[in-house]
C-alpha positions as CSV (number, residue, x, y, z in Angstrom):
1,M,-16.6,14.6,7.5
2,V,-16.6,11.8,5.1
3,Q,-13.5,9.4,5.4
4,V,-12.0,6.9,3.1
5,T,-12.2,3.6,4.9
6,E,-9.2,1.6,3.5
7,L,-6.4,1.3,1.1
8,G,-8.0,-1.0,-1.4
9,Y,-5.7,-1.6,-4.2
10,F,-2.5,-0.6,-6.0
11,G,-1.7,-0.3,-9.7
12,I,2.0,-1.0,-10.6
13,G,3.7,-0.2,-13.8
14,V,6.4,-2.9,-14.5
15,S,9.0,-3.6,-17.2
16,D,9.3,-7.4,-16.8
17,L,5.7,-8.9,-16.3
18,A,7.1,-12.5,-16.4
19,A,9.6,-11.8,-13.6
20,W,6.9,-10.1,-11.5
21,K,4.5,-13.0,-12.1
22,Q,7.3,-15.4,-10.8
23,F,8.0,-13.1,-7.8
24,A,4.4,-12.7,-6.7
25,R,3.7,-16.4,-6.7
26,E,6.9,-18.0,-5.6
27,I,8.2,-15.2,-3.1
28,L,5.1,-13.2,-2.0
29,G,2.7,-16.0,-2.0
30,L,0.2,-14.1,-4.0
31,Q,-2.4,-15.6,-6.4
32,V,-1.8,-14.5,-10.1
33,V,-4.9,-14.1,-12.1
34,E,-4.9,-13.4,-15.9
35,E,-8.2,-12.4,-17.4
36,A,-9.1,-13.1,-21.1
37,G,-8.4,-10.2,-23.4
38,E,-6.1,-8.1,-20.9
39,T,-2.8,-9.3,-22.3
40,D,-1.2,-6.0,-21.0
41,R,-1.8,-6.7,-17.3
42,V,-2.2,-9.3,-14.6
43,Y,-4.0,-9.2,-11.3
44,L,-2.7,-10.2,-7.8
45,R,-5.1,-11.7,-5.2
46,M,-4.5,-11.9,-1.5
47,D,-8.2,-12.3,-0.3
48,Y,-11.7,-12.6,-1.8
49,W,-11.5,-9.5,-3.6
50,H,-11.2,-9.7,-7.6
51,H,-7.7,-8.1,-7.0
52,R,-5.5,-6.0,-4.7
53,F,-2.8,-5.4,-7.2
54,V,-2.8,-4.8,-10.9
55,L,0.6,-5.1,-12.8
56,H,0.6,-3.0,-15.9
57,A,3.1,-3.8,-18.7
58,S,4.0,-0.1,-18.9
59,G,7.7,-0.1,-18.3
60,D,7.5,2.6,-15.6
61,D,8.6,0.3,-12.6
62,D,6.8,2.4,-10.0
63,V,3.4,3.0,-8.7
64,A,0.8,3.8,-11.2
65,Y,-2.2,4.6,-8.8
66,V,-3.4,3.9,-5.2
67,G,-7.1,3.2,-4.6
68,F,-8.9,4.2,-1.4
69,R,-12.3,3.0,-0.6
70,V,-15.3,4.9,0.7
71,A,-18.3,3.1,2.2
72,G,-20.9,3.5,-0.5
73,A,-22.5,5.6,-3.1
74,D,-23.7,8.3,-0.6
75,E,-20.2,8.8,0.7
76,F,-18.8,8.8,-2.9
77,G,-21.1,12.0,-3.6
78,E,-20.2,13.5,-0.4
79,M,-16.4,13.1,-1.0
80,Q,-16.8,15.0,-4.1
81,K,-18.2,17.8,-2.3
82,Q,-15.5,17.7,0.4
83,L,-12.8,17.7,-2.2
84,A,-14.3,20.6,-4.1
85,N,-14.6,22.6,-0.8
86,A,-10.8,21.8,0.0
87,G,-9.9,23.1,-3.5
88,I,-8.7,19.5,-4.7
89,S,-9.5,18.9,-8.4
90,Y,-10.9,15.5,-9.4
91,R,-12.5,13.7,-12.2
92,V,-15.4,11.1,-11.8
93,G,-14.4,8.1,-13.9
94,S,-16.6,6.7,-16.7
95,L,-18.5,3.4,-16.4
96,E,-15.8,1.8,-18.5
97,E,-13.1,3.0,-16.2
98,A,-15.0,1.8,-13.1
99,E,-15.5,-1.6,-14.7
100,E,-11.7,-1.9,-15.7
101,R,-11.0,-1.5,-11.8
102,R,-14.0,-3.9,-10.9
103,V,-15.7,-1.2,-8.9
104,L,-19.1,0.3,-9.1
105,E,-17.9,4.1,-9.2
106,L,-14.6,5.7,-9.5
107,M,-12.9,9.2,-9.3
108,K,-9.4,10.1,-10.1
109,L,-7.2,12.8,-8.5
110,A,-3.6,13.5,-7.8
111,D,-1.7,14.2,-4.5
112,P,0.7,17.2,-4.1
113,D,3.6,15.0,-5.7
114,G,1.4,14.0,-8.6
115,N,0.9,10.4,-7.3
116,A,-2.3,9.1,-9.0
117,I,-5.1,8.6,-6.3
118,E,-8.4,6.8,-7.1
119,I,-11.4,6.9,-4.7
120,F,-13.9,4.2,-5.2
121,H,-16.8,2.2,-3.7
122,G,-18.2,-1.2,-4.4
123,P,-15.2,-3.5,-5.2
124,L,-16.1,-6.9,-6.8
125,I,-15.8,-9.5,-4.3
126,R,-15.4,-13.0,-5.6
127,A,-17.0,-15.0,-2.7
128,N,-17.3,-18.0,-5.0
129,Q,-13.6,-18.2,-5.7
130,P,-11.4,-18.8,-2.4
131,F,-7.9,-17.3,-2.4
132,H,-5.2,-19.7,-3.5
133,P,-1.8,-18.7,-2.5
134,G,0.9,-19.0,-5.3
135,R,3.1,-21.2,-2.9
136,G,2.5,-22.9,0.5
137,M,1.8,-20.6,3.5
138,H,1.3,-21.3,7.2
139,G,-1.4,-18.7,7.4
140,K,-3.2,-16.1,5.4
141,F,-2.7,-12.3,4.6
142,I,-4.4,-9.8,6.8
143,T,-6.8,-7.5,5.0
144,G,-10.3,-6.9,6.1
145,D,-10.9,-3.7,7.7
146,G,-7.3,-2.8,7.5
147,G,-7.2,-2.9,3.7
148,C,-4.4,-4.5,1.8
149,G,-1.5,-2.9,3.6
150,H,0.4,0.3,3.5
151,C,2.8,2.3,1.5
152,I,5.3,5.0,1.8
153,L,5.3,7.5,-1.1
154,R,7.7,10.3,-2.0
155,Q,6.5,13.8,-1.0
156,P,8.8,16.7,-1.2
157,D,6.3,19.0,0.4
158,P,5.3,17.0,3.7
159,E,2.8,19.7,4.8
160,A,0.9,19.8,1.7
161,A,0.7,16.0,1.6
162,L,-0.6,16.1,5.2
163,R,-3.4,18.6,4.1
164,F,-4.3,16.5,1.0
165,Y,-4.8,13.3,3.0
166,Q,-6.6,14.9,5.8
167,A,-8.9,16.1,3.1
168,L,-9.6,12.4,2.4
169,G,-10.6,12.0,6.1
170,M,-7.3,10.4,7.2
171,R,-5.6,11.3,10.5
172,G,-2.0,11.1,11.8
173,G,1.3,12.8,12.0
174,V,5.0,12.5,12.9
175,E,5.7,9.0,14.3
176,Y,9.6,9.0,14.0
177,K,11.9,11.9,14.7
178,F,15.6,11.6,14.0
179,G,17.8,14.5,15.3
180,K,16.8,17.8,16.8
181,G,15.9,21.3,15.5
182,P,14.6,22.3,12.2
183,K,16.9,19.9,10.4
184,A,15.4,16.7,12.2
185,L,14.2,13.9,9.8
186,L,10.5,13.6,10.4
187,L,8.6,10.6,9.2
188,R,4.9,11.2,8.8
189,F,2.2,8.4,8.9
190,V,-1.6,8.7,8.4
191,H,-4.3,6.0,8.5
192,C,-7.8,5.7,7.5
193,S,-8.6,2.3,9.1
194,P,-7.7,0.4,12.3
195,R,-4.3,-0.4,10.8
196,D,-1.7,1.8,12.2
197,H,-0.9,3.6,9.0
198,S,-2.1,3.4,5.5
199,V,0.3,6.0,3.8
200,A,3.6,7.6,5.1
201,W,6.2,9.7,3.7
202,G,9.4,11.5,4.9
203,V,12.1,8.9,3.9
204,P,14.9,10.6,2.1
205,A,13.9,11.1,-1.6
206,S,14.7,8.5,-4.4
207,D,14.1,8.5,-8.1
208,K,10.9,6.5,-7.4
209,R,7.6,7.7,-6.2
210,L,7.1,4.4,-4.3
211,N,9.4,3.5,-1.4
212,H,7.7,0.2,-0.3
213,I,4.4,-1.6,0.0
214,M,3.7,-3.6,3.3
215,L,2.0,-7.0,3.3
216,E,0.9,-8.4,6.6
217,V,0.4,-12.1,7.5
218,D,-1.3,-13.8,10.4
219,N,1.4,-16.3,11.1
220,L,5.0,-15.4,12.3
221,D,6.3,-18.6,10.4
222,D,5.3,-17.0,7.1
223,V,7.8,-14.1,7.7
224,G,10.6,-16.7,8.5
225,L,9.5,-18.8,5.4
226,T,9.5,-15.7,3.1
227,H,13.0,-14.5,4.5
228,D,14.5,-18.0,3.6
229,L,12.8,-18.1,0.1
230,V,14.2,-14.4,-0.5
231,R,17.7,-15.6,0.4
232,K,17.6,-18.7,-1.5
233,A,16.5,-16.7,-4.6
234,K,19.4,-14.2,-3.9
235,I,16.9,-11.3,-3.8
236,P,18.6,-8.2,-2.1
237,I,17.4,-7.6,1.3
238,A,17.2,-3.8,1.8
239,I,16.3,-3.9,5.6
240,E,16.9,-6.9,7.9
241,L,14.5,-8.5,10.2
242,G,13.4,-6.3,13.0
243,K,10.5,-4.8,15.0
244,H,9.1,-1.3,14.3
245,A,8.4,1.0,17.2
246,N,5.3,2.6,15.8
247,D,3.1,-0.1,14.6
248,Q,5.1,-3.0,16.4
249,M,5.4,-4.9,13.1
250,F,8.0,-7.6,13.1
251,S,9.2,-7.6,9.3
252,F,11.9,-7.3,6.8
253,Y,12.2,-5.5,3.5
254,F,13.4,-6.9,0.1
255,K,13.6,-5.7,-3.4
256,T,10.9,-6.3,-6.1
257,P,11.8,-6.8,-9.8
258,S,10.9,-3.0,-10.2
259,G,13.4,-1.8,-7.7
260,F,11.1,-0.6,-4.8
261,N,10.7,-2.6,-1.7
262,I,8.2,-5.0,-0.1
263,E,7.9,-5.1,3.4
264,Y,6.7,-8.6,4.8
265,G,5.4,-8.4,8.3
266,F,3.6,-10.0,11.2
267,G,2.0,-8.7,14.4
268,G,1.2,-5.0,13.6
269,R,-0.8,-3.2,16.4
270,A,-4.0,-1.2,15.7
271,A,-3.8,2.5,15.5
272,T,-3.6,4.3,18.9
273,Y,-5.4,7.5,17.5
274,Q,-2.9,9.5,19.7
275,S,0.1,11.3,18.8
276,E,3.5,9.9,20.0
277,Y,6.9,9.6,18.4
278,Y,10.0,7.3,18.5
279,D,13.7,7.9,17.6
280,A,14.6,4.1,17.1
281,D,13.0,0.9,16.4
282,V,12.5,-1.8,19.1
283,Y,15.3,-3.9,17.5
284,G,16.8,-4.9,14.4
285,H,16.0,-3.6,11.0
286,Q,19.6,-3.0,10.0
287,G,19.9,-0.9,6.9
288,L,16.8,1.3,7.8
289,F,18.9,4.5,7.3
């Protein structure tokens, strides 16, 4: 079975591009890149890739698309067959669409809740342009084989969502269970890389498709520094500092200019590749539910 190998990039629709540029630089520590002739968007870097995020001035204030990588052209072709056999509709993007994303090939599809999903291979790597954080950092962002992080998406039909992401080659299942019986709250997590999870769902529904995006750093002090910056800027903290039980991430959550959350974390463990569940976090994370 062909598998996607990492969560490669996000597209975000925003209503206040200037606020997002300041937030990305001064709070998150991402590098903001503006390309000539593309006045309706900006790119955010966190490593050698051309970008990991695209901010589109669309006014949506929600996720626009999520991009998953396959290893190469052969896997890109095999994935098309795999999707067709699973009854999942897709469209192979044009050369112009692929170039817009800075990839060699691209296909477009949607998950059961209508979230726009893109599958690609061959991202543009700017090896001659080192990443420069937007503000001082003690360390760097963790990407590599784990991709750029993870996200929680709205999914009103959790079983249909699981079938869809399994068709992309992901694996996983319930990792948190709150309560007992048929009314228990089940949070499902799937992964496509060594990172414990790439996509999750099951958080009580909101008016946004995107609950949060997680960014991971390799130095604990950067979580503390970011927490101070968030408090100084009076940005609402949605979930306080704490440690998750499933991925062992020490993190906190805070609001973006678009209203969804960023989780900023350190110390996540690799996927166990075995099923287990939790009914509480290790400590902290006040405000989780």
